[in-house]
N, C-alpha and C positions, 0 to 999 in steps of 0.2 A: 606433399611440400617439394614437389619437383621444380626444378629450378633455383632452389635454396643450397647453399653451401652447407657443409658438415657443420660448421660454426652456427650458422643461421638456424638450422634444424634443432641443434642442442639448446639454443635460446628460445625457440619458439616452444619446445617441449617443457622447458624450465618454467616459462610463463603460465602455460596452459593449466597446470595442475592448480596453483594457488589462484589463478583467476576465476577458475569454475567453482572451485571450493569456496572463495569468498562470496561469489553471487549466489550460490546455494545457500550458504549460512546467512548471508545478509536478508534474503527473500523469507527464510523460515524464521528469523528472529522478528521480522516485521509482520509477517503473517501471524505468528503466534501472538504477539501483543494485540492485534486486531481481532483474533478469532474469538476470544473470550468475550468482548463486548459484543460482537455480532450474534453470538449464541444467545446472551442475555437479551439483546434486542428482538431476534426471532422469537424467543420462547414467550416474552411478554406480549408480543402482538399476535401469538397464536399461529404463527405460520409454520410451514414444514421445516424440519431442521435440514433438510437437503438443500435449501435455498442459500444457507452459510456458505457452501462451497462455491456457488455461482457468484455470490457477493465478493468472496475471497479472489476468485479469478479476475472480476473486474478491477480489483483493487491493485493486482500485480504490476501492471504497467505503471502505476504511479510510484511503486516502491522501486521499479527497476530504473526510473529515471534518476535516482540518487545512487542506487546500487550498482550500475554500471560503470561511472567513473571511479567510485571507490574500488570495485572489483579490479579496475584497469590498474589503477595506481598500486594496489597491493600485490596484484599479480606480477608487475614489473619490478617493483621494488623486492619482494621476497626472492624473486629469480636472480637479481643481481647482487643482493646480500649475500646468497648462497655462493655465488661465483667470487664475491670479495672475501668471504671468510674462509673459503677453501682454498685461496690463492690462485684459483683458476683465472681471476681477472688479471691479476699482476702477469701470468703466464702469457694470457692474451696480449696485453699490451706491450710484452716483451718482444713478441714477434710482429709487432707494427700494428696490430688490430686496436684501433683507438675507440674512444666512446661514440664517435661519429658512425663508424662501421658497426659497432654494437646494437645502435638504436635503430638499425634498418628494420628488424623484425618488431620491437615494440611499436614502432609507427604504423606497420601493417596492422597490428592488432588494434592501435588506437583509430585508425581511418575506419576499419570494418566496424568498430563499436560505436564510433562517432555517427556513421550512416544508420546504424540499428537504433541507436537512441534518438536521432533525429526523427525517424519514423515513427517512434514510440510517443515522443512527447509532442510531435507535430500532427499527427494523424490518429494513431491508436488511442493514446490516452483520453482525447476528448470524447471518443465514442464510449470507451469503458466507464468513464466517469459518469456519462448519461445513463449508461446501463445500470450503474450501480444506484442511481438516484431514483430510477424507474423501479428497481427491485424494493428499494424502500418504500416507494409509495404504493406499489402493489401490496406489500405487507401490512402497512397501514390502513389501507382501505379495504382489505380482505380479498383483493383480486386474485390471490394466490390460494386463497382457501384458509379459512380459520381452523385450526385443529381443536377438537372437541376435548377438553380436559375432564379426565375421569375424576368423579367425586367432587366436581364444583358446578355452580349455576353458571351455564355459559349462555351469553346473548347473542343471537344471531339475527342481524337487522334491528329494527326497532320494535318489533312486535312479538317475536319468540324467544321464550326462555327454555333452556333444555337442560337435563342433569342426567347423567350416566354413571352407573354404578361400576359397570365392567365393559371393557372393549376386547374384541378378538378379531384376529384375522385382517390386522392393520385397519380397524375401523369399519369394516364391512359388517360385522356382527356385534350389535350392540345389547345390553342386558341391563335389567333394572332402570327402567326410562320414567322419568318425569317430564312432561313437555305442557308449556302454558302458551296460548297464542291469544293475541288481542286483534279482532278485525274491525274494519272502518265503521261498521253499524253499531258499534259498542257491545258486540258479541264476544264472550269470553269462553275458549274452548281450553279444558285442562283434561290431561289424560296420563295414566299411569299405565305400563305395560311390562310384561316379563322381557320381550325381546322386540328388537326393531331393527330396520336398516333404510339407508337413503337410495332412491330408485330415481334415474332420470326420466324424463318425459320429453315429449316433442317440442315443448315450449323452453326455450334457453332460459327463460326468467322463473321457471317453476320447476320445483323437484317433488317427489313424493316421499314421504316417511311413513313407511309400512309398519305398522305396530301389530304384535300378536299378543293374545291372552292378556287384556287389559279392560279398564274401566274409564269411560269418557263422561265428563261433566260439562254441560253446556249451559251458560247463563247469559242473558240479556236483559237490557231495561225494560222490555216489555213482557218479560217472563214472570209470572207470580211466584213459580218456585223453579229451581235450576233442574234441568233435566238430566238423567243419569243414563248411562247404556254400557252394558257389559258386551264384550265383543271378542271374537276370536280372531279376527283379522279386520283392520281398519287402516285405510289409506288417507293420510292427512297431507292435503297439498300445501306446500311452503312455499311462498313468494321470496325470490332472492332479491337483496337489497341492490339498488342501483349503484354503480361503480362509476365515478367520474374517470374521463380519460386523462392520460398524462400528458404533460405539456410537451410542445416541440423542442427538440434539442436547440440550445443555444438561446431560448426565449427568455431566460431569467438575467438578472443584471449582470452575474459574474461571467467571465470570458473563459472558464475552465473547459468549456464544452466546445469551443471554437477551434478549429483546424488551423495551420499556420495560413492557407490561403484565405482563409476567412477573416483571420486577423488581420492580414496585409490589407484586403478590402476596406475593412471597418477602421484601419489606421490612416491609409492614404488614398484609398481609391473612391470613397464615397463622401458625399456633401451632406447627406440626409441624417447623419448620425449627431448626436449631442456632443458637447466637448467633453463630458463626463465619460460618455462611452468611448469617445477617441483615446482618451488618455488611459482608460484601462486597457484597450486593446493593444496600444502601444507598449504600455509597460509589460504585459504578458507576453506580447510577441518578443520583445528584446530580452526578457527574462528567460524566456526558452532557449533563444539563439546564444545568448552568453553562456548559458549551461551547458551547452553543446559543444560551442567552440572551443571552450576551456579545456576540453579533453585533448585538444592537439598540443598542449604544453605539458599535460600530465606524464609523458615519458621523461622529460627533462626533470620534473620534481622528483619522480620516483627513482631515477638513476642517482640524482644529487643526495637523496635522503638514504640511499641503500648502502653506500661504502662507510663503514666505520672506521675510526682510528686504527693505525696498526696495534696488534696485540690487544684488541678490544672486540668484546662481543656484544656491545650494548645495543639494545633495541629501540632507543628513543626516537631513532628517525621514523619507524613505523607509526609511533604515536604521534609525532610532529605532522606526518603526512595526512593522516586522518582528521586531525585538528584543522589543518589548513584548508581541506576539501569541505568538510563541514561548516567551518566558519564562513568560507566564501558563499556557500550555499544560503546561508542565514542572512549574510549580508545583501546578497541578491534579493531575498524574499523581502527584507526591509526596504531595499531601495525600490523594489516594483510597486510596493504597497503605497509608498512615499510618491513615486510618478503617477499611481493612479488616481490619487487624491489630489494632484495638481501642486504639491508642495515642491517637487522637483521635476525638471524636463526629465521624461523618462529615459531617453537614449543617453543624457549626460550620468544620471544616478546610477545607470548599469555599467556603462562602458568605463567610466573613471575606475572603480574598484577593478574591473577586468583588466586594464592597462596596468594599474599597480600590482596586480598579481602576476602579470607576464614579466615586468621588471624586476619582481622579487625572484621569480624562477630562473630567468636567464642569468641574474647575478649568481645564484646559487650555483646553476651549471657551470658557469664560466669559472667560478672559484675552484671546483672540483676537477674540472677538465684542463686547464691551464696553468694552475699554480702547483708546483710540486709540493705534494703532501697537503694540499688544500682541502679543507673542512668546512662546508656550508654551515653546519651547525656545530663547529669546533667547541664554541663557547656553552652551548648547551650539553654538549657530551661532558666537557669538564665539570660544570655544575652537578650534573647527575651523578658523576663519578664520587665528587666530594660528598654529596648527600649520601650515597650508597656506603662510602667509607665510614662516615659519621654513625650510621645506623648499625653496622657491623660492630664498631666499637663498642656501642651502648647495650647491644644484645648479651654479651657474656656478663656484663654488671648487673643486667637483671637476673641473669640467671644464677650469678653468685648471691645476690641479696635474696633470692628466693631460698638458696641453699641455707644461708645463715639464718634467715627467719625460721626454717624448719627445726 
């Protein structure tokens, strides 16, 4: 932090801890919420559990798209709230350090995180969204390999049924085996074996299932009686099912997998796109831009909500800040959806709420910075204090009634 004054370094350290803590906490909460559903999906499709971590890694940029603005807001808000409640803010303003001077470091954070968020939502998130959908496709199609469930009948492809009593050494040693295979000429092979394992072959589409100490039953329409064979070692060739290749990125109707340059081209640069594709691209492009540019006014919002009234430790500003950011995000989602369906002009639908948010935040900041004792949410603070006072008056009554009843 060379080149920064002592005050700037102090403010920077005060912001860094809550900012990083909020980002980590938000990411963990969002990931944990999705993790259980991913485990359920992967287990039901028979895929390896390790793929869950790859899917979560691909989802993380999507969560950071909202987590970074909230983290920036709370980092600045909590840092300035600490300065205000400890009277350090009054001391700094007393020596001539105003809000404009104190906002230098918050805007350094805001600029750096804005560029990071622009890269995430504009380039990284489309690719990770595509990677997540590809992993889902590979799981559903079996390209990642289906795990063999012990004690259940497993269907591998269309013609092979397998049951395993016991598995050891991560599936390389199988015990108590029953296998049934249908062949194209109507022939049926059924076998039981004490032990077995899968082996690779030179043909990428075929593997060998090596069985030990078992009995084989072979039947066909032209057989008068089924044939049986006892064996010590038997190699059963298994043809792997054909797996379809995954689609190209951005080939679906949604624009989630398009980067910002691709959205710009589809919005304004090419004439071969349909009106529906053009509207969807414009709505998504300006949704991402509005979400990112909004971060430039978050320092003003955070400072406006950070300073409580004198002799008050109310934390309602934290709640109001989170509500404003999340509500704005939801309004943008709705406006983007309406713009993509042609019910509103996408640019108008997204930038009108953006302009109203800026006016609200600038008004709140001017109230705090230019009016002596100004409180942007003073009415909410007073209402919250009245509600809290009424609750405190009711609590002793409940206690006395409980004692009287006893």
